[in-house]
C-alpha positions as MATLAB code, in Angstrom:
seq = 'MFRPLLSSIPTQIDVFEEANGEFSVVTPVAEDRVDGRIVSISCNLLPGQDNLSEAGLVSFHEFTFSVLVVDPFSNTESFASQDPRICRPYLDDEIRPLIMPLVLQSLSLLLKTVRPAIVYRVTKSRFPAPRMIEKHNLITLRFVEDGYVSSREGLDRLGRHFWVMMRNTPVIDVD';
ca = [
      55.317  -83.889  -48.699;
      51.682  -82.764  -48.133;
      50.526  -81.717  -44.697;
      46.852  -82.096  -43.777;
      44.839  -78.916  -43.248;
      41.917  -80.747  -41.605;
      41.647  -83.008  -38.599;
      37.846  -83.305  -38.854;
      35.022  -82.375  -41.214;
      34.547  -78.593  -41.149;
      31.280  -77.325  -39.673;
      31.238  -74.268  -41.963;
      31.241  -75.071  -45.683;
      30.200  -72.568  -48.337;
      28.485  -73.153  -51.665;
      29.615  -70.990  -54.571;
      27.521  -70.272  -57.663;
      29.304  -69.711  -60.952;
      27.942  -67.576  -63.806;
      27.291  -70.726  -65.873;
      24.842  -72.090  -63.277;
      27.359  -74.463  -61.715;
      27.326  -74.768  -57.915;
      30.516  -75.814  -56.133;
      31.866  -76.643  -52.714;
      35.678  -76.469  -52.636;
      37.334  -77.466  -49.370;
      41.122  -77.233  -48.873;
      42.403  -80.440  -47.273;
      46.212  -80.353  -47.634;
      49.171  -78.122  -48.444;
      52.425  -78.986  -50.204;
      55.234  -78.356  -47.705;
      57.684  -77.540  -50.497;
      55.911  -75.225  -52.947;
      52.712  -74.300  -51.101;
      50.269  -75.878  -53.581;
      46.823  -76.361  -52.048;
      44.956  -79.646  -52.421;
      41.161  -79.340  -52.245;
      38.139  -81.548  -52.661;
      35.822  -80.028  -55.247;
      32.163  -81.139  -55.321;
      29.928  -79.776  -58.064;
      26.369  -79.706  -59.327;
      26.435  -78.688  -62.984;
      23.499  -78.037  -65.285;
      23.305  -80.989  -67.696;
      25.083  -80.226  -70.965;
      24.041  -83.189  -73.095;
      20.866  -84.951  -74.030;
      21.509  -88.225  -72.225;
      19.151  -90.442  -74.170;
      20.549  -93.640  -72.613;
      19.467  -92.295  -69.211;
      16.220  -90.825  -70.564;
      17.298  -87.301  -69.603;
      17.009  -83.927  -71.274;
      16.916  -81.572  -68.257;
      19.039  -82.477  -65.218;
      22.039  -81.617  -63.029;
      25.213  -83.685  -62.852;
      27.047  -84.324  -59.564;
      30.834  -84.660  -59.743;
      33.693  -84.588  -57.280;
      37.442  -84.432  -57.781;
      40.768  -83.584  -56.227;
      41.907  -80.107  -57.235;
      45.538  -78.980  -56.880;
      46.128  -75.223  -57.155;
      49.281  -73.125  -57.100;
      48.454  -70.298  -54.663;
      50.963  -67.938  -56.222;
      49.418  -67.952  -59.682;
      45.906  -68.915  -58.492;
      45.558  -71.098  -61.567;
      44.414  -74.689  -61.526;
      47.427  -76.956  -61.677;
      45.155  -79.933  -62.290;
      41.953  -81.645  -61.261;
      41.497  -85.402  -61.266;
      39.004  -88.087  -60.344;
      41.504  -90.904  -60.852;
      42.480  -92.414  -57.473;
      45.926  -93.387  -58.794;
      46.680  -89.764  -59.667;
      45.102  -88.314  -56.500;
      46.660  -90.689  -53.954;
      50.079  -88.955  -53.671;
      48.359  -85.657  -52.835;
      46.285  -87.069  -49.976;
      48.248  -88.058  -46.901;
      47.138  -91.206  -45.048;
      45.992  -88.943  -42.208;
      43.513  -87.052  -44.428;
      42.158  -89.929  -46.572;
      39.533  -91.113  -44.040;
      37.959  -87.635  -44.140;
      37.514  -87.457  -47.927;
      34.294  -89.448  -48.395;
      32.572  -87.903  -45.345;
      33.532  -84.492  -46.752;
      32.148  -85.418  -50.200;
      28.905  -86.645  -48.603;
      28.505  -83.514  -46.484;
      29.216  -81.327  -49.526;
      26.673  -83.280  -51.585;
      23.987  -82.737  -48.932;
      24.734  -79.020  -48.828;
      24.581  -78.772  -52.631;
      21.267  -80.650  -52.744;
      19.796  -78.428  -50.026;
      20.986  -75.251  -51.776;
      20.170  -76.078  -55.402;
      17.226  -78.487  -54.877;
      17.570  -80.139  -58.286;
      14.710  -82.367  -59.410;
      16.966  -84.830  -61.271;
      20.658  -85.570  -60.681;
      22.849  -87.718  -62.908;
      26.256  -89.108  -62.021;
      28.629  -91.444  -63.783;
      31.815  -93.349  -63.026;
      34.834  -91.938  -64.800;
      36.129  -95.414  -65.604;
      34.482  -98.123  -67.651;
      35.770 -100.713  -65.194;
      35.754  -99.125  -61.723;
      37.419 -100.972  -58.887;
      35.100 -102.433  -56.234;
      36.189  -99.657  -53.831;
      34.918  -97.055  -56.303;
      31.539  -98.786  -56.537;
      31.415  -98.827  -52.707;
      31.915  -95.053  -52.753;
      29.137  -94.633  -55.309;
      26.904  -96.770  -53.084;
      27.622  -94.369  -50.198;
      26.715  -91.453  -52.449;
      23.448  -93.156  -53.458;
      22.631  -93.723  -49.786;
      23.247  -90.028  -49.064;
      20.901  -89.058  -51.904;
      18.223  -91.293  -50.364;
      18.803  -89.767  -46.915;
      18.355  -86.336  -48.526;
      14.990  -87.211  -50.086;
      15.900  -88.678  -53.484;
      15.096  -92.032  -55.060;
      17.094  -93.966  -57.601;
      15.068  -93.850  -60.807;
      17.496  -95.437  -63.216;
      20.973  -96.875  -63.508;
      22.864  -98.538  -66.299;
      25.737  -98.086  -68.728;
      26.197  -94.936  -70.788;
      27.283  -94.929  -74.447;
      30.945  -95.139  -73.315;
      30.288  -98.195  -71.133;
      30.508  -96.321  -67.811;
      28.078  -96.998  -64.970;
      25.564  -94.187  -64.363;
      22.852  -93.385  -61.815;
      19.851  -91.068  -62.055;
      18.416  -89.775  -58.797;
      15.057  -87.977  -58.593;
      13.803  -85.785  -55.780;
      11.109  -87.747  -53.963;
       9.213  -84.759  -52.619;
       8.018  -81.607  -54.351;
       9.740  -78.346  -53.508;
       7.429  -75.709  -52.080;
       8.818  -72.173  -51.998;
       7.625  -70.145  -49.022;
       8.890  -66.774  -50.203;
];
């Protein structure tokens, strides 16, 4: 039903800044052969909205990623999901191996562009499957490769696993 739009990770990926301070990388990965809906991977760095006392945070960014399905004719979001059970039918077996490398590349680009001092992320499930934890471990490794250290992890007030990453080196502007 969905045909892949990628055969490899794109070399040109753009970061978009929204008026609310959110930065996003949205990469189309598949198209519905019947109705033309576009399936994309959306990676985001959002300014923190809550005081996350359990993580010891007041000022931070949050990293999220999801599968976004859009109807190109109305250009409205049909839905976005982070639940693998919901996303699976939209991602052909041929495209699935590219998803995590695409998320990791998008994360690196967002970190390079925004240069946040502190980044928070959280599982969307209270009881993530081992495969989901493996993916979060890959994301943590990418943060480390990009100059961040893990400063805290634990359970939030809803019982979900969270991580706090801090930039390990100061940012020096040369403007």
